[in-house]
C-alpha positions as CSV (number, residue, x, y, z in Angstrom):
1,X,6.5,-11.4,18.2
2,X,2.9,-12.3,17.1
3,X,1.5,-10.5,14.0
4,X,-2.1,-10.3,13.0
5,X,-3.1,-8.7,9.7
6,X,-6.5,-7.4,8.6
7,X,-6.4,-8.0,4.8
8,X,-3.9,-10.6,3.5
9,X,-3.6,-8.9,0.1
10,X,-0.8,-8.3,-2.4
11,X,1.4,-5.9,-0.5
12,X,1.1,-7.6,2.8
13,X,1.9,-11.0,1.3
14,X,5.0,-9.5,-0.3
15,X,5.9,-8.1,3.2
16,X,5.5,-11.6,4.7
17,X,7.5,-13.2,2.0
18,X,10.5,-11.0,3.0
19,X,10.0,-10.6,6.8
20,X,7.7,-13.4,7.9
21,X,10.5,-15.3,9.6
22,X,10.8,-12.4,12.1
23,X,7.4,-13.3,13.6
24,X,6.6,-16.2,15.9
25,X,3.1,-16.4,14.8
26,X,1.2,-14.8,11.8
27,X,-2.5,-14.7,11.3
28,X,-4.8,-12.7,9.1
29,X,-8.1,-12.2,7.4
30,X,-9.4,-12.9,4.0
31,X,-12.8,-12.5,2.4
32,X,-13.7,-16.0,1.3
33,X,-13.4,-19.7,2.4
34,X,-11.4,-20.3,-0.7
35,X,-8.8,-17.7,0.3
36,X,-8.8,-19.2,3.8
37,X,-7.7,-22.5,2.4
38,X,-5.2,-20.9,0.1
39,X,-3.5,-19.0,2.9
40,X,-3.5,-22.0,5.2
41,X,-1.8,-24.0,2.5
42,X,1.0,-21.4,2.7
43,X,1.3,-21.9,6.4
44,X,-0.7,-18.8,7.5
45,X,-3.5,-18.9,10.0
46,X,-6.4,-17.3,8.0
47,X,-9.8,-16.2,9.1
48,X,-12.8,-15.0,7.2
49,X,-13.8,-11.3,7.6
50,X,-16.2,-9.7,5.1
51,X,-19.4,-7.7,5.0
52,X,-21.5,-10.7,6.1
53,X,-19.6,-11.2,9.3
54,X,-16.4,-12.6,10.8
55,X,-14.8,-15.6,12.3
56,X,-15.1,-15.1,16.1
57,X,-11.6,-16.5,16.6
58,X,-10.3,-13.2,15.3
59,X,-10.9,-11.8,18.7
60,X,-8.5,-14.3,20.3
61,X,-5.9,-13.4,17.7
62,X,-6.2,-9.7,18.5
63,X,-5.7,-10.5,22.2
64,X,-2.5,-12.4,21.4
65,X,-1.1,-10.0,18.9
66,X,2.0,-7.8,19.6
67,X,1.7,-6.1,16.2
68,X,-1.4,-5.4,14.1
69,X,-1.3,-4.4,10.4
70,X,-4.5,-3.1,8.8
71,X,-4.7,-3.3,5.0
72,X,-8.4,-3.2,4.2
73,X,-10.3,-0.3,2.5
74,X,-13.1,1.7,3.9
75,X,-16.6,0.4,3.2
76,X,-19.7,2.6,3.1
77,X,-17.7,5.5,4.6
78,X,-16.5,3.5,7.5
79,X,-13.4,1.5,8.5
80,X,-14.7,-2.1,8.9
81,X,-11.9,-3.0,11.3
82,X,-12.7,-0.2,13.7
83,X,-16.4,-0.8,13.2
84,X,-16.2,-4.4,14.5
85,X,-13.0,-4.6,16.6
86,X,-12.1,-1.2,18.1
87,X,-12.9,-2.3,21.7
88,X,-10.9,-5.6,21.3
89,X,-7.9,-3.7,19.8
90,X,-8.0,-1.0,22.5
91,X,-7.9,-3.6,25.3
92,X,-5.5,-6.0,23.6
93,X,-3.0,-6.7,26.4
94,X,0.2,-7.4,24.3
95,X,-0.3,-4.9,21.5
96,X,2.6,-2.5,21.0
97,X,2.3,-1.5,17.3
98,X,-0.6,-0.8,14.9
99,X,0.1,0.0,11.3
100,X,-2.6,1.4,9.0
101,X,-2.1,1.3,5.2
102,X,-3.5,4.5,3.7
103,X,-2.9,6.4,0.5
104,X,-1.2,9.6,-0.7
105,X,-4.6,10.3,-2.3
106,X,-5.5,12.0,1.0
107,X,-3.4,15.0,-0.1
108,X,-5.6,15.6,-3.1
109,X,-4.4,17.8,-5.9
110,X,-1.3,20.0,-5.4
111,X,-0.9,21.2,-9.0
112,X,2.4,19.3,-9.3
113,X,3.9,20.8,-6.1
114,X,5.6,18.9,-3.3
115,X,3.7,17.6,-0.3
116,X,4.9,16.0,2.9
117,X,3.4,14.7,6.1
118,X,2.9,18.2,7.4
119,X,0.8,19.2,4.4
120,X,-2.9,19.5,5.3
121,X,-4.9,16.7,3.7
122,X,-7.2,17.9,0.9
123,X,-8.9,14.8,-0.4
124,X,-10.8,15.2,-3.7
125,X,-12.6,11.9,-3.9
126,X,-15.0,10.1,-1.6
127,X,-12.6,7.2,-1.1
128,X,-9.8,9.5,-0.1
129,X,-12.1,11.4,2.3
130,X,-13.0,8.1,3.9
131,X,-9.3,7.2,4.2
132,X,-8.4,10.4,6.0
133,X,-11.4,9.9,8.3
134,X,-10.1,6.4,9.1
135,X,-6.6,7.7,9.7
136,X,-8.0,10.1,12.2
137,X,-10.0,7.4,14.0
138,X,-6.9,5.2,14.3
139,X,-4.8,8.1,15.6
140,X,-7.4,8.9,18.1
141,X,-7.5,5.3,19.3
142,X,-3.7,5.4,19.7
143,X,-3.8,8.5,21.8
144,X,-5.6,6.7,24.6
145,X,-3.9,3.3,24.2
146,X,-0.5,1.9,25.1
147,X,0.4,1.0,21.6
148,X,1.9,3.1,18.8
149,X,-0.3,3.8,15.8
150,X,1.5,4.3,12.5
151,X,-0.1,5.7,9.4
152,X,1.5,4.7,6.1
153,X,0.4,6.8,3.0
154,X,1.3,4.7,0.1
155,X,2.0,5.9,-3.5
156,X,1.3,3.8,-6.5
157,X,2.3,0.2,-5.7
158,X,4.2,-2.1,-8.1
159,X,6.2,-5.3,-7.7
160,X,6.3,-8.9,-8.8
161,X,3.5,-9.7,-11.2
162,X,2.1,-6.1,-11.1
163,X,4.3,-3.7,-13.0
164,X,4.8,-2.0,-16.3
165,X,6.9,-4.8,-17.7
166,X,4.0,-7.2,-17.4
167,X,1.7,-4.8,-19.0
168,X,4.0,-4.1,-21.9
169,X,4.6,-7.8,-22.4
170,X,0.9,-8.8,-22.4
171,X,-0.2,-5.9,-24.5
172,X,-2.3,-4.1,-21.9
173,X,0.1,-1.1,-21.4
174,X,-1.3,2.3,-22.3
175,X,0.7,5.5,-22.6
176,X,-1.7,8.2,-21.5
177,X,-0.3,11.7,-21.6
178,X,-1.6,14.6,-19.5
179,X,0.6,17.7,-19.6
180,X,2.5,18.2,-16.3
181,X,1.1,15.0,-14.7
182,X,3.4,13.1,-12.4
183,X,3.0,10.2,-10.0
184,X,5.1,8.7,-7.3
185,X,5.4,5.0,-7.0
186,X,6.7,2.5,-4.5
187,X,8.1,-1.1,-4.9
188,X,6.6,-3.7,-2.6
189,X,10.1,-4.6,-1.2
190,X,10.4,-1.0,0.0
191,X,7.0,-1.0,1.5
192,X,8.1,-4.1,3.4
193,X,11.3,-2.7,4.7
194,X,9.5,0.5,5.8
195,X,6.9,-1.5,7.7
196,X,9.6,-3.6,9.4
197,X,11.7,-0.5,10.3
198,X,8.6,1.0,11.9
199,X,7.9,-2.1,13.9
200,X,11.4,-2.0,15.2
201,X,11.4,1.7,16.1
202,X,7.8,2.8,16.5
203,X,7.0,6.4,17.4
204,X,3.7,7.3,19.0
205,X,1.1,8.2,16.4
206,X,3.4,8.7,13.4
207,X,2.5,9.4,9.8
208,X,4.8,8.4,6.9
209,X,4.7,8.9,3.2
210,X,5.7,5.7,1.5
211,X,6.9,6.8,-1.9
212,X,10.0,6.7,-4.1
213,X,12.4,9.6,-4.6
214,X,11.4,10.5,-8.2
215,X,7.8,11.4,-9.2
216,X,7.5,11.1,-12.9
217,X,5.1,11.1,-15.9
218,X,3.3,7.7,-16.3
219,X,4.2,7.5,-20.0
220,X,7.9,7.6,-19.1
221,X,7.5,4.5,-17.0
222,X,5.8,2.6,-19.9
223,X,8.5,3.8,-22.3
224,X,11.2,2.6,-20.0
225,X,9.6,-0.8,-19.5
226,X,9.3,-1.2,-23.3
227,X,13.0,-0.2,-23.7
228,X,14.1,-2.8,-21.2
229,X,12.1,-5.4,-23.1
230,X,13.3,-4.3,-26.5
231,X,9.8,-3.4,-27.7
232,X,8.1,-0.4,-29.1
233,X,6.1,1.5,-26.5
234,X,2.4,1.8,-27.1
235,X,1.3,5.0,-28.9
236,X,0.8,8.0,-26.7
237,X,-2.9,9.0,-26.2
238,X,-3.9,12.4,-25.0
239,X,-5.7,12.2,-21.6
240,X,-8.6,14.1,-23.0
241,X,-9.1,11.4,-25.7
242,X,-8.4,8.4,-23.6
243,X,-11.1,5.8,-23.0
244,X,-10.8,5.3,-19.2
245,X,-13.0,4.1,-16.4
246,X,-14.2,6.8,-14.0
247,X,-11.9,5.3,-11.3
248,X,-8.8,5.4,-13.6
249,X,-9.6,9.0,-14.7
250,X,-10.0,10.1,-11.1
251,X,-6.3,9.3,-10.3
252,X,-5.3,11.9,-12.9
253,X,-7.2,14.6,-11.0
254,X,-4.5,14.6,-8.4
255,X,-1.1,15.9,-9.4
256,X,1.5,16.1,-6.7
257,X,5.1,15.3,-5.9
258,X,5.3,13.3,-2.6
259,X,8.3,14.0,-0.4
260,X,9.6,10.9,1.5
261,X,12.3,12.4,3.8
262,X,10.6,11.2,7.0
263,X,11.0,7.5,6.3
264,X,14.8,8.2,5.9
265,X,15.3,10.4,8.9
266,X,12.9,8.8,11.4
267,X,13.1,5.1,10.3
268,X,16.6,5.0,8.9
269,X,15.4,3.6,5.6
270,X,17.5,3.6,2.4
271,X,15.2,2.7,-0.5
272,X,16.2,-0.3,-2.5
273,X,14.5,1.1,-5.5
274,X,14.6,5.0,-5.3
275,X,12.9,5.3,-8.7
276,X,11.0,3.2,-11.2
277,X,14.1,2.6,-13.2
278,X,15.9,0.6,-10.5
279,X,12.7,-1.2,-9.6
280,X,11.9,-2.3,-13.2
281,X,15.5,-3.3,-13.9
282,X,15.4,-5.6,-10.8
283,X,12.1,-7.0,-11.8
284,X,13.4,-7.7,-15.4
285,X,16.4,-9.5,-13.9
286,X,14.0,-11.6,-11.9
287,X,12.2,-12.7,-15.0
288,X,9.3,-10.3,-15.2
289,X,7.9,-9.5,-18.6
290,X,9.7,-12.2,-20.5
291,X,6.7,-14.4,-21.0
292,X,3.5,-12.8,-22.1
293,X,0.5,-13.9,-20.0
294,X,-2.5,-15.4,-21.8
């Protein structure tokens, strides 16, 4: 099976590290010549694709692909992949599966209540509105094509090198408290197994929440990471008093609990890390957080 990826970023590279051997050929896009060289050094066929243009060989890769994974954000209210390659994708002769990585942000604020894939999207930010528009475009493309489009709405991503243990160890962790606020999370290894399960048993135009079992307050995650490392957690700071970027503050405007039943019933997935506790414990055992970064 040939896989082509738009956006060889963190989550996708974690997916490839676990399941790359399942594919005969893997290619993907990056945004700079330096990244092209770095990916090629790891044995991947990499092609430049950014706002300035794209490597025309991408069109050949699409034509050869059996599976296509899209992991690039919207730009200027548009999906750049659809903007440049929708015709090539629609006519790709071998394509059977298209996965689009979206966000649980499309649900907006639910005042701490549960949401699932049947909950009408109610995006509160421009970036989330753009995401739901892109989702709809991909699903529309799938309705008239012979391949299955799968939308994956991801919760907060963590994994090797990007987690609360690292932040506590290097002194950048913050314990910001907003009453009643909870977030779901998802470990990159679970993202990976969900993607692979979908490739193996794709349903036409399906939407999946990719989230753990246990939404929880962000300060609890930091406190648990500190406990694992035998350190004092950072002092709690009320949300109203916290010095945060507008982007960081916007995440706290959405408060919801994301239900993940569909990945279990439709894809047969059993999460390796059903909560942040199992995930952080495994990362600790793998050496995360032991050596502060400088």
